[in-house]
C-alpha positions as CSV (number, residue, x, y, z in Angstrom):
1,X,0.0,0.0,0.0
2,X,1.1,3.5,-0.7
3,X,0.6,5.5,2.5
4,X,-2.9,6.6,1.9
5,X,-5.7,5.3,4.1
6,X,-9.2,6.0,3.1
7,X,-12.3,5.6,5.2
8,X,-15.3,4.5,3.1
9,X,-18.6,5.0,4.8
10,X,-20.4,2.2,3.0
11,X,-23.3,-0.2,2.9
12,X,-24.1,0.4,-0.8
13,X,-23.1,-1.3,-4.0
14,X,-21.1,1.7,-4.9
15,X,-19.1,1.6,-1.7
16,X,-18.3,-2.1,-2.3
17,X,-17.2,-1.3,-5.9
18,X,-15.0,1.5,-4.6
19,X,-13.3,-0.8,-2.0
20,X,-12.5,-3.2,-4.8
21,X,-11.1,-0.5,-7.1
22,X,-8.9,1.0,-4.3
23,X,-7.6,-2.5,-3.3
24,X,-6.7,-3.2,-6.9
25,X,-4.9,0.1,-7.1
26,X,-2.9,-0.6,-3.9
27,X,-4.6,2.1,-1.9
28,X,-5.5,1.1,1.7
29,X,-9.1,1.5,2.8
30,X,-11.4,0.7,5.6
31,X,-15.1,0.2,4.9
32,X,-17.5,1.1,7.7
33,X,-21.0,-0.5,7.8
34,X,-23.7,0.8,10.1
35,X,-24.8,-2.7,11.1
36,X,-28.5,-2.2,10.4
37,X,-28.7,-4.9,7.8
38,X,-28.4,-8.6,8.7
39,X,-25.9,-10.6,6.7
40,X,-24.8,-7.6,4.5
41,X,-22.7,-8.1,1.4
42,X,-19.1,-7.4,2.6
43,X,-16.6,-5.4,0.5
44,X,-13.0,-6.5,0.0
45,X,-10.4,-5.3,2.4
46,X,-10.7,-4.2,6.0
47,X,-14.3,-3.8,7.4
48,X,-15.7,-2.3,10.6
49,X,-19.3,-2.6,11.7
50,X,-21.2,-0.2,14.0
51,X,-21.5,3.4,14.8
52,X,-18.7,5.8,15.8
53,X,-20.4,7.5,18.6
54,X,-21.3,10.8,16.9
55,X,-19.0,13.4,15.5
56,X,-16.5,13.3,18.4
57,X,-16.2,9.5,18.1
58,X,-15.6,9.7,14.4
59,X,-13.0,12.5,14.9
60,X,-11.2,10.2,17.4
61,X,-11.4,7.2,15.0
62,X,-10.0,9.2,12.0
63,X,-7.1,10.5,14.1
64,X,-6.2,7.2,15.7
65,X,-6.4,5.3,12.4
66,X,-4.3,7.9,10.6
67,X,-6.8,8.3,7.8
68,X,-6.0,10.7,4.9
69,X,-9.4,11.0,3.3
70,X,-13.1,10.1,3.7
71,X,-15.6,8.9,1.1
72,X,-19.2,9.1,2.1
73,X,-20.8,6.3,0.0
74,X,-23.8,5.7,2.3
75,X,-27.4,5.5,1.3
76,X,-28.8,8.7,-0.2
77,X,-31.1,9.0,2.8
78,X,-28.5,8.4,5.5
79,X,-28.7,12.0,6.8
80,X,-27.1,11.6,10.2
81,X,-23.9,9.8,9.2
82,X,-23.4,12.1,6.2
83,X,-23.7,15.2,8.5
84,X,-21.4,13.7,11.0
85,X,-18.8,12.8,8.3
86,X,-18.8,16.4,7.0
87,X,-18.3,17.8,10.5
88,X,-15.6,15.3,11.5
89,X,-13.7,15.7,8.2
90,X,-13.7,19.5,8.7
91,X,-12.3,19.1,12.3
92,X,-9.5,16.7,11.2
93,X,-9.0,18.7,8.1
94,X,-9.4,15.7,5.8
95,X,-10.7,15.8,2.2
96,X,-14.2,14.5,2.0
97,X,-16.0,13.1,-1.1
98,X,-19.7,12.3,-1.4
99,X,-20.4,9.3,-3.6
100,X,-24.1,9.0,-4.5
101,X,-25.6,7.0,-7.3
102,X,-27.6,9.2,-9.6
103,X,-31.2,9.9,-8.6
104,X,-34.1,8.6,-10.6
105,X,-35.8,11.0,-13.0
106,X,-39.4,10.8,-14.2
107,X,-39.8,9.5,-17.7
108,X,-42.5,10.0,-20.2
109,X,-45.7,8.2,-19.0
110,X,-44.7,8.4,-15.3
111,X,-47.1,10.0,-12.8
112,X,-45.0,11.1,-9.8
113,X,-46.1,13.0,-6.8
114,X,-42.9,14.3,-5.3
115,X,-42.8,15.2,-1.6
116,X,-40.0,16.3,0.7
117,X,-40.3,13.8,3.5
118,X,-42.1,10.8,4.9
119,X,-44.7,12.8,6.7
120,X,-45.6,14.5,3.5
121,X,-45.8,11.0,1.8
122,X,-48.2,9.8,4.5
123,X,-50.4,12.9,4.1
124,X,-50.5,12.3,0.3
125,X,-51.6,8.7,0.9
126,X,-54.3,9.9,3.4
127,X,-55.6,12.4,0.8
128,X,-55.9,9.6,-1.8
129,X,-57.6,7.3,0.7
130,X,-60.2,10.0,1.5
131,X,-61.5,10.0,-2.0
132,X,-61.0,6.4,-2.9
133,X,-62.4,3.4,-1.1
134,X,-60.1,0.5,-0.2
135,X,-56.9,2.2,-1.4
136,X,-54.1,-0.3,-1.7
137,X,-50.6,1.0,-1.3
138,X,-47.2,-0.6,-2.1
139,X,-44.8,0.8,0.5
140,X,-41.1,0.4,-0.3
141,X,-39.5,3.0,1.9
142,X,-37.5,0.8,4.2
143,X,-38.0,-0.6,7.7
144,X,-37.2,2.7,9.5
145,X,-40.2,4.5,8.0
146,X,-43.1,2.2,8.2
147,X,-44.6,3.8,11.3
148,X,-44.9,7.2,9.5
149,X,-48.1,5.7,7.9
150,X,-49.7,4.4,11.1
151,X,-52.3,7.2,11.2
152,X,-53.6,6.2,7.7
153,X,-56.5,3.9,8.7
154,X,-58.4,4.1,5.4
155,X,-55.8,2.3,3.3
156,X,-54.2,-1.1,3.1
157,X,-50.4,-1.4,2.7
158,X,-48.2,-4.0,1.1
159,X,-44.9,-3.4,2.8
160,X,-41.8,-4.9,1.3
161,X,-38.6,-5.0,3.4
162,X,-35.2,-6.7,3.5
163,X,-35.1,-7.1,7.3
164,X,-37.9,-6.9,9.9
165,X,-39.2,-3.4,10.6
166,X,-37.8,-1.5,13.5
167,X,-41.3,-0.3,14.6
168,X,-44.9,-1.4,14.2
169,X,-46.4,-0.4,10.9
170,X,-49.9,0.5,9.7
171,X,-52.7,-1.6,11.2
172,X,-54.1,-2.7,7.8
173,X,-51.0,-4.2,6.1
174,X,-49.2,-7.3,4.9
175,X,-45.4,-7.4,5.1
176,X,-43.2,-9.4,2.7
177,X,-39.5,-9.7,2.9
178,X,-37.2,-9.9,-0.1
179,X,-34.0,-8.4,-1.5
180,X,-33.5,-7.0,-5.0
181,X,-32.7,-7.0,-7.8
182,X,-36.3,-7.1,-9.0
183,X,-37.5,-7.7,-12.6
184,X,-40.2,-5.9,-14.5
185,X,-42.3,-9.1,-14.9
186,X,-42.0,-9.9,-11.2
187,X,-43.0,-6.4,-10.2
188,X,-46.0,-6.4,-12.6
189,X,-47.2,-9.7,-11.2
190,X,-46.8,-8.5,-7.6
191,X,-48.7,-5.3,-8.2
192,X,-51.5,-7.0,-10.1
193,X,-51.8,-9.9,-7.6
194,X,-52.3,-7.4,-4.8
195,X,-54.4,-4.9,-6.7
196,X,-52.0,-2.0,-6.0
197,X,-53.3,1.5,-6.6
198,X,-50.3,3.6,-5.6
199,X,-46.6,3.1,-4.8
200,X,-44.7,5.0,-2.1
201,X,-40.9,5.0,-2.4
202,X,-37.7,7.0,-1.8
203,X,-35.6,8.4,-4.6
204,X,-32.7,6.1,-3.8
205,X,-31.7,5.7,-7.5
206,X,-29.9,2.7,-9.0
207,X,-30.9,-0.2,-11.2
208,X,-31.5,-2.9,-8.6
209,X,-35.0,-1.7,-7.6
210,X,-36.0,0.6,-10.4
211,X,-38.3,-2.1,-12.0
212,X,-41.1,-1.0,-9.7
213,X,-41.1,2.4,-11.4
214,X,-41.2,0.8,-14.8
215,X,-44.1,-1.4,-13.6
216,X,-45.9,1.6,-12.3
217,X,-45.6,3.3,-15.7
218,X,-46.9,0.3,-17.5
219,X,-49.9,0.0,-15.1
220,X,-50.5,3.8,-15.1
221,X,-50.1,3.9,-11.3
222,X,-49.1,7.0,-9.5
223,X,-45.9,7.0,-7.5
224,X,-45.4,9.1,-4.3
225,X,-41.7,9.8,-4.5
226,X,-39.8,11.1,-1.5
227,X,-37.1,13.5,-2.6
228,X,-33.5,13.1,-1.4
229,X,-32.2,15.2,1.4
230,X,-29.5,17.6,0.5
231,X,-25.9,16.5,0.8
232,X,-23.1,18.4,2.5
233,X,-21.2,20.9,0.5
234,X,-18.1,19.7,-1.3
235,X,-17.1,17.5,-4.2
236,X,-19.5,14.7,-5.2
237,X,-19.6,12.0,-7.8
238,X,-22.1,9.4,-9.0
239,X,-19.9,6.3,-9.7
240,X,-17.2,4.3,-7.9
241,X,-14.8,4.8,-10.8
242,X,-15.1,8.6,-10.4
243,X,-14.5,8.2,-6.6
244,X,-11.4,6.0,-7.2
245,X,-10.1,8.6,-9.6
246,X,-10.6,11.3,-7.0
247,X,-8.8,9.3,-4.3
248,X,-5.9,8.5,-6.7
249,X,-5.5,12.2,-7.4
250,X,-5.0,13.2,-3.8
251,X,-1.6,14.3,-2.7
252,X,0.2,11.6,-0.6
């Protein structure tokens, strides 16, 4: 290795790809996983699992491990760790790069209702349920957000998760557990079998789970799309290759 040591805040496919690229280039890296997902796919190289203990803990870790750069390659909705990374990198005076896959964009034929947060998504569902009997909702926002819809009593939810939910979800619901990638045919069959009227999702981007949007377009279903939170100021890229190029260009 060549003296550089990069902390990759990971848990995404892009983070795993970056770890591979850096390893192949002879650049030392440590991939950090939050530990929220059971049996996660592990990147090559050194891996740590669990939180840092806030900004102060991350500052201490960066110093004790003699890191020279940080790449925030977490999920686009991982607000807390991204904010902590930006603050900690500033304290330690380390370069910070944000690696985020490109967001989805509406295509011709899509009917998106874009909202700023999960509360707004729940209100949009409630408004639909108020004018449509037996509204059936496909909820794919992740296990941390299912309780945001608990007050919506006039709709039924099909909730798809990778791991069990952290909190109780809506009273009228069925939960299924599966992990992508998903296919268009599979998503069409799922939505037809359950009589889905509307989809609720986050704009996480990527190809692994985009088939639900293609299925919604084909079935002329509306999609309530939660916009991404803003990312900290500074350089940002969309691909692992771009991130590896950025790391390689840093002064040793």
